[in-house]
N, C-alpha and C positions, 0 to 999 in steps of 0.2 A: 231616240226613236226606236221602236221595235217593229218587226214585220213578220208576217206569216204568209206562206204561199199555199194555195189550194188549187183545185182544178178551176181554171179560168178566172182566178181572182188573187190579188195580193192585198192583204189587210195591213194597213199602217196605223200606228198609234204613237202619240208623243205626249210629253208633259205639258201642262198648261203654262203659258208665259204670262206673268203678271202684266196688266195694262194692255194686253193684246185684245183687239176687237175681232180678230179672225186670223186665219192661216192660209198660206198659199202652198200647194203641193206641186212639186216638179218631178219629172222623170227624164233621165238621160235619153236622148235620141241618137243612136249611133249613125244614122243617115246624115244628120245635120251637124253632128259633133257638138251638141249643145243641150243644156237642160231646157225643157219646155214645160210651161205651166199646164197641169192637168186640171186643177180645180181650185176654187176658193171655198173655204168652209169656216164656220164658226165652231165646229166640233174639234175635238182632239184626236180624231181618227178619220180614216178615209179608206174606201174600198176601191182599188184600181181593177176594174173589170175588163180593161182593154190591154192588159199585159200579155203579150204572146207567150205561149207555153215553151218549155225547154230552153229558156233564155235567162241570162242574168240581167236583172234590172237594177238601176241605181236611182235613188230618190233623195230629194232635198225637201225640207219644209222650212218656211220662213213665217215670221209673225207679222201681222199687219196692225197698225196703230190708228187711233182716231184721227190723227193729223195727216193721214194718207201715206206715211212712210212705211217702209218694209225693213225688217231686220236682215242682217246677214244670214245666209243659210246655216242651218245646223250641219253637223257632220253628215257626210254622204253615207247612205245605207244601201248595201247591195244584197239582193236575194235572188236565188235561182228558182224559177217556177218549174213545177213538175211537167 
């Protein structure tokens, strides 16, 4: 996964996963000490417009398959928003 931070947005992108029908995007919530699902998408990118500024954010992406299963998350990605 790659990420870029701009004013009021974090752009995430990742490689296509063969046989995946979609992806789940998660962000770490320091208040609950857990990753929380932000979105489900069929694209290999996502724009997080709810990321607070001047904060480090951690993301996971998983692949969804036609049988309803979800892959293990990819590596955690951290980015500091301006």
